[in-house]
Structure formats: structure tokens, C-alpha cells
C-alpha positions in Angstrom: -11.2 101.4 -74.8 -13.1 97.8 -75.2 -11.1 94.7 -75.4 -12.4 92.9 -78.5 -13.8 89.1 -77.2 -11.3 87.1 -79.3 -8.4 88.9 -77.9 -9.8 88.5 -74.3 -9.9 85.1 -74.8 -6.3 84.8 -76.3 -5.3 86.7 -73.0 -7.0 84.1 -70.6 -5.4 81.1 -72.3 -2.1 82.7 -72.1 -2.6 83.2 -68.3 -3.6 79.6 -67.9 -0.5 77.6 -66.4 1.3 75.6 -69.1 0.6 72.4 -67.7 -3.1 73.1 -67.9 -2.8 74.0 -71.9 -0.9 71.0 -72.5 -3.3 68.8 -70.3 -4.5 65.7 -72.5 -6.7 62.8 -72.0 -4.4 59.7 -71.0 -4.2 57.2 -73.5 -6.5 54.1 -72.9 -5.1 51.0 -72.2 -6.1 47.8 -74.2 -7.8 45.0 -72.1 -4.7 43.1 -72.1 -2.6 46.2 -70.9 -5.3 46.5 -68.2 -4.9 42.7 -67.2 -1.1 43.0 -67.0 -1.3 46.1 -64.7 -3.6 44.6 -62.6 -1.4 41.4 -62.4 1.8 43.7 -61.5 0.3 45.9 -59.0 -1.5 42.5 -57.2 2.5 41.1 -57.3 3.8 44.0 -55.9 1.5 44.1 -53.3 2.3 40.5 -52.3 6.1 41.0 -52.4 7.7 38.5 -50.2 9.8 39.6 -46.8 13.2 38.9 -47.7 16.2 39.7 -46.1 19.0 40.1 -48.9 22.6 39.6 -47.2 24.6 40.9 -50.5 24.5 41.5 -54.3 27.4 41.8 -56.9 27.5 42.5 -60.8 29.4 40.0 -62.9 29.6 38.8 -66.5 26.6 37.3 -67.5 28.6 34.7 -69.4 30.5 33.4 -66.2 27.9 33.9 -63.8 27.5 30.5 -62.3 31.0 31.3 -61.1 29.7 33.5 -58.5 27.6 31.0 -56.9 29.3 29.3 -53.7 27.5 26.2 -52.9 28.6 23.6 -50.6 29.5 20.2 -52.2 26.2 18.4 -50.9 24.4 20.9 -52.6 25.2 19.5 -56.1 26.5 21.0 -59.1 25.3 23.7 -61.3 27.2 23.6 -65.0 26.7 24.4 -68.7 25.4 22.1 -70.5 28.8 22.1 -72.8 30.8 21.3 -69.8 28.9 18.3 -68.8 28.7 16.9 -72.0 31.6 18.1 -73.4 30.1 19.4 -76.4 30.1 22.7 -78.4 26.2 22.4 -79.0 23.6 24.4 -76.6 25.5 27.2 -75.6 22.7 28.4 -73.6 21.6 25.3 -71.7 22.3 24.5 -68.6 22.4 21.4 -65.9 22.2 20.9 -62.4 23.7 17.5 -61.2 22.7 16.1 -57.8 24.8 15.9 -54.7 25.0 11.7 -55.5 26.2 12.5 -59.1 23.7 9.9 -60.7 21.1 12.0 -61.7 20.7 15.6 -63.6 18.2 18.1 -64.9 18.8 19.7 -67.9 17.7 22.3 -70.3 17.7 21.5 -74.3 17.1 24.2 -77.1 15.2 22.5 -80.0 15.5 23.7 -83.5 12.7 26.1 -83.4 14.6 28.1 -80.4 12.3 26.8 -78.2 13.8 25.2 -74.9 12.6 22.6 -72.6 13.5 20.6 -69.5 15.1 17.1 -69.4 16.4 14.6 -66.7 19.1 11.9 -67.2 20.6 9.1 -65.2 24.1 7.8 -64.9 24.3 4.2 -66.4 27.4 2.2 -66.6 29.6 5.6 -66.1 27.7 7.7 -68.9 24.3 9.6 -68.8 21.1 8.2 -70.1 19.2 9.8 -73.3 17.5 12.6 -71.5 13.7 12.1 -70.8 11.4 15.4 -70.9 10.1 16.2 -67.5 6.3 15.7 -67.4 3.6 18.2 -66.0 6.3 21.6 -66.1 5.5 22.4 -69.8 3.2 19.7 -71.0 0.7 22.5 -72.7 3.6 24.7 -74.0 2.9 27.6 -71.8 6.4 28.4 -71.9 8.5 29.0 -74.8 11.7 28.6 -73.1 12.3 26.7 -69.9 15.6 26.7 -68.5 18.2 27.1 -65.6 17.0 24.0 -63.2 17.7 23.4 -59.6 16.1 20.3 -57.7 16.2 21.1 -53.7 17.5 18.4 -51.1 14.4 17.0 -50.4 14.2 15.5 -54.2 11.1 17.3 -54.7 10.9 21.0 -54.8 12.1 22.3 -57.7 13.0 25.6 -59.3 13.3 26.6 -62.8 13.1 30.1 -65.1 10.8 30.2 -67.7 9.6 32.7 -70.7 5.9 32.9 -71.3 2.8 35.1 -71.7 1.8 34.4 -68.5 5.4 36.1 -66.6 5.9 39.7 -65.6 8.6 39.8 -68.9 11.9 37.9 -69.8 12.8 34.7 -67.5 10.6 34.5 -64.5 11.6 32.0 -61.5 8.5 29.6 -60.7 8.5 26.5 -58.1 6.9 23.1 -58.2 7.0 19.7 -56.6 7.4 16.0 -57.9 4.7 13.8 -57.3 6.0 10.1 -57.1 2.7 8.6 -57.4 2.0 10.2 -60.5 5.8 10.6 -61.8 4.7 14.0 -62.8 5.4 17.8 -61.7 2.7 19.6 -60.3 1.7 23.0 -62.4 4.1 25.4 -61.4 3.7 28.7 -59.8 5.2 32.0 -60.3 7.4 32.7 -56.9 6.3 36.3 -57.5 8.4 39.4 -56.4 11.2 40.4 -55.4 12.7 37.8 -57.1 10.7 38.2 -60.4 10.8 41.6 -62.6 10.1 42.9 -65.9 13.7 41.8 -66.7 15.3 38.2 -66.5 15.2 36.5 -63.1 16.8 32.8 -63.0 18.8 30.3 -61.3 17.0 30.3 -58.1 19.1 28.3 -56.0 19.0 27.4 -51.8 21.8 26.0 -50.2 20.5 24.3 -47.0 24.2 23.8 -45.7 25.0 27.5 -45.4 21.6 28.5 -45.3 21.9 30.8 -47.7 20.1 31.7 -51.4 21.2 32.6 -54.5 19.7 33.9 -57.9 20.4 35.8 -60.7 18.8 38.9 -62.8 19.5 41.5 -65.2 17.6 44.2 -64.1 18.9 47.5 -64.2 22.5 46.1 -65.8 24.2 47.0 -69.0 24.7 44.4 -71.9 26.5 41.4 -70.8 26.3 42.3 -67.1 24.1 40.4 -64.2 23.6 41.0 -60.6 23.8 38.1 -58.1 21.6 38.4 -54.9 22.4 36.6 -51.8 19.4 36.2 -49.6 18.2 34.7 -46.1 15.8 31.9 -47.0 12.4 31.5 -45.1 10.5 28.5 -44.2 7.1 30.0 -45.7 6.2 32.8 -47.4 5.8 35.8 -45.8 4.5 39.2 -47.1 4.5 43.1 -46.1 0.7 43.3 -46.2 0.5 44.0 -42.4 4.0 45.9 -42.1 2.3 49.3 -42.0 4.4 50.3 -44.8 3.3 52.7 -48.0 2.4 51.4 -51.3 5.3 53.2 -52.5 7.7 51.7 -50.0 6.5 48.0 -50.9 7.0 49.0 -54.5 10.6 49.9 -53.8 11.1 46.5 -51.8 9.4 44.5 -54.9 12.2 46.3 -57.1 15.1 45.6 -54.5 16.2 49.5 -54.6 18.3 48.9 -51.8 19.2 45.7 -50.2 19.9 47.6 -46.6 16.2 48.2 -46.7 15.7 44.7 -46.1 18.0 44.8 -42.8 15.5 44.0 -40.1 17.4 41.7 -38.0 21.0 42.6 -37.6 21.9 39.4 -35.8 21.0 37.5 -38.6 22.6 39.7 -41.2 26.1 39.4 -39.6 26.0 35.5 -39.3 24.9 35.4 -42.4 27.6 37.5 -44.0 29.9 35.4 -42.2 28.5 32.1 -43.5 28.7 33.7 -47.0 32.4 35.0 -46.3 33.3 31.3 -45.3 31.7 29.7 -48.6 33.0 32.4 -51.0 36.7 31.6 -49.3 36.0 28.0 -50.0 36.6 27.6 -45.8 35.8 23.6 -45.6 33.6 22.4 -42.7 35.3 19.6 -41.2 34.6 16.4 -43.6 34.6 12.9 -42.8 37.7 11.4 -43.9 38.0 8.3 -46.0 41.3 6.8 -44.4 40.0 5.9 -40.9 37.2 8.0 -39.7 34.0 5.9 -40.1 33.0 2.8 -39.0 30.9 0.4 -41.2 29.9 -3.0 -40.0 29.8 -5.8 -42.5 29.0 -8.6 -39.8 29.6 -9.5 -36.3 33.5 -10.1 -37.1 33.8 -7.2 -39.7 33.8 -3.4 -39.7 35.0 -1.3 -42.4 36.5 2.2 -41.8 38.3 3.1 -45.5 37.3 3.1 -48.7 39.8 0.8 -49.5 38.2 -1.7 -47.6 35.5 -2.3 -49.5 35.9 -5.4 -51.9 33.1 -6.0 -54.0 32.9 -4.1 -57.1 31.0 -0.7 -56.8 30.9 -0.8 -53.2 33.3 2.1 -52.6 31.3 4.4 -54.6 28.1 3.2 -53.0 29.4 4.1 -49.7 29.9 7.4 -50.9 26.3 7.5 -52.1 25.1 6.2 -48.9 26.8 8.8 -46.7 25.4 11.7 -49.4 21.9 9.9 -48.7 22.6 10.3 -44.9 23.5 13.9 -45.2 20.4 14.8 -47.0 18.5 12.7 -44.6 19.7 14.8 -41.7 19.4 18.1 -43.9 15.6 17.0 -44.1 15.3 16.7 -40.4 16.6 20.0 -39.7 14.7 21.6 -42.3 11.4 20.0 -41.1 12.2 21.0 -37.4 12.7 24.5 -38.4 8.9 24.4 -40.1 7.5 23.0 -37.0 9.1 25.5 -34.7 8.0 28.0 -37.3 4.4 26.6 -37.4 4.0 27.5 -33.6 3.9 31.5 -34.1 2.5 31.2 -38.0 -0.4 33.0 -39.2 -3.5 30.8 -40.1 -2.5 31.6 -43.4 0.8 30.5 -43.0 0.1 27.4 -41.3 -2.0 26.4 -44.2 0.8 26.5 -46.4 3.3 25.2 -43.7 0.8 22.3 -43.1 1.1 20.8 -46.6 4.8 21.3 -47.0 5.4 19.4 -43.4 3.4 16.4 -44.7 5.1 16.4 -47.9 8.5 16.7 -46.0 7.5 13.9 -43.6 6.6 11.5 -46.3 9.9 12.2 -47.9 11.9 11.4 -44.6 10.2 8.3 -44.6 11.2 7.3 -48.2 14.9 8.3 -47.7 14.9 6.6 -44.6 13.9 3.4 -46.6 16.3 4.1 -49.4 19.1 4.3 -46.5 18.4 1.3 -45.1 18.4 -0.5 -48.2 21.7 0.8 -49.5 23.2 -0.2 -46.3 22.0 -4.1 -47.0 23.1 -4.0 -50.4 26.5 -2.8 -49.9 26.7 -5.5 -47.1 25.4 -8.5 -48.8 27.9 -7.9 -51.9 30.9 -7.9 -49.0 29.4 -10.9 -47.5 28.9 -12.9 -50.6 32.8 -12.2 -51.1 33.7 -12.8 -47.5 31.5 -16.0 -46.8 30.1 -17.1 -50.0 26.6 -16.2 -48.3 24.8 -12.9 -47.3 23.8 -11.9 -43.7 20.7 -11.2 -42.8 
């Protein structure tokens, strides 16, 4: 019996695998989608090699309470708490360790958010001034979550904009003292940034721990806080021998255990995290007799109550904060110099500019400390002898 041709074709079609019958041409991406996909692939390939110490999920509205930082780092706070107002419910503030300058976000009536700075004048915050260089061309719709490093130059923030991966991305820039402006910000890349919201990047140089928040893979109202070990320079997995899939998993932070390459460093970092989380204080300088500040050849102060000139007790506290910042900068600079000896050519090029900038900041801090000491001594000597001592 001869099978009709049309029936034979139908039988052949039925004999094909179902996947073959359903196979369709994948949808063609628009140029914008192609560009975005290429960006994501480049950023995944350049994922930074970072060791994550721990992670924990908290309520989004209370996430700052999960940041356990040394007092010398400064203060993170909501705008409402610093300025005692119910306005700006989504704005955040960083106050430096001296307590005399803050960086803050403010939301405008059109729902855009930008960054500003303010200083204390007569124990009151001055009118905020917009930060120059960060969003002058309105590249970002919303700029928030500021943090200034102890060097007074390296500045982190989070922003929403078309150039990001999605939601808030974390950016870094540096302050140029000569121009009074910040340099063009750079996206710090993966694994810190994702297609979700990533923000509030902070480095505590005293505990040598870093922190940031993200709502990736979280339910509404929750965020994940990651604690990581900061690196003196940016290293990637480019020559690690890992597959594309393995690097992609690291870029998403699928498992923090996959980043534990150095067990000794991990154990030490977890101990530091435990100490700061349980508020275990380091030995602090006492204010009732443990310091010596020479006023002149005959007079040396050892208590804050010894200072007689108005404002000098506060000036001395600010001086000690400057001295701690100076010592912290020296330690950071030494670590960068030590790493430079074994760094790759690419890493050395990046480190060179960082070392030069740190050396410049070291020079500036040295003179700030000397001037602060002179101001305090002169004010005390005017009261003690009627004229300042040289």
C-alpha cells in the first residue's frame, strides 16, 4: 500500500523531537539592548577579586544599625536624625570623625536627589552647598549614600542613572583640592554592583573591614549587608584559570564561601568583625591624665579641663582626630608601597597615582596638625602670659 505524500510528511514531522518542532529564531536585540549586554559581559569579565567575610539580611529601614564602625571613621545617619526634621525621609548623611563637616543627600521637588556638603559654624550646620564635579551634567537622576574616606579625598556614593547596571550603583571619585571639585566618578563594578540596588559602601580603616548593602535576591523591605576585606588595589580573576560560569557566579556573590582563598586572613577578619559588632573597645586615650600637651617651657597640660582658652578643649579633641587620621594614612600608604613591590604592571600604574595622592595628603595633614597645635598653644599662652610663645 502506497502512503500518500501529504500523510508521509505529517508522519515525518511527528517523528521529530518536540524541541525541534518548537525551535524559533531568538528575538533580535535592539542596539541599546546589545550595548547593555556587552557592558554586562565586560563587567563580569572584570569582576574584582574580593574576600567576603560575612553577610546578613536586615530590615531596609534599619540597615544602618548593622554597620559597626570605629568612632574614628565618622558617623553614618539618616538626614532626619542629624537635622532633626521629618523632611527628606530617603536622604542620608556622613559626618566626618572631627564632627565639623558632613556630606548629605537632599531630594528636590522633582524627585531628583543630589549630594551636598555642610560645615559647622557656631555649633550649627551651614547652608548645604552642592558638590562640584559629581553630577554637574545631571548624568544621574538620584545620588545618595555618601561616604568620605579618612584621606579626605576618596569619596564613595551610590547613584541611579542610565549608565548604571540597574537601580543604585556604587561609584568612586577623588576630590581635587586645586580645583575645589571632584573628578569624574567611576563605577566600581562587580561584585559590588548588580542589576539591583547596591549602596552605602564604607571602608573602616581601623578594623580593616568594608561594608555595603544590596537588595539583590531579597524580598521587599529587606537588604543584605556584606562585610568584605578591602584590597589596596583592584585585582580581577582574569588570570585565575576560572571558567566564565565560575566568574559569573563570583560576580553575583552566589556563595561567599567561594571567595575564602586565605583562611588565616578570614579568621582574623572574623575576629575583628566580632570585636566591632560586640562593641569591644580598643584602649582609648584617657581624658583625665594620659596625654601630655606642651604649652610652653614651664607648662604642660594632661587633662582636657586644663585648657583655659575658649574652644581649646574641642580644638584639642579635633587635633587628636587629625593625628589618628595621619597615622592611619601612613599605615595605608605603607601597605600600598609594600604591595607595589609584587604588583603587576597594570596594578603598579594604578597604585602609582594612589601613592602620589596619599603622599600629597600626608604633607597637607602634617601642616594641618602643626597649625592646630600652634593655634592651641598661642591661645593658652595669651591667657597665661599675655603674649603667644613662638
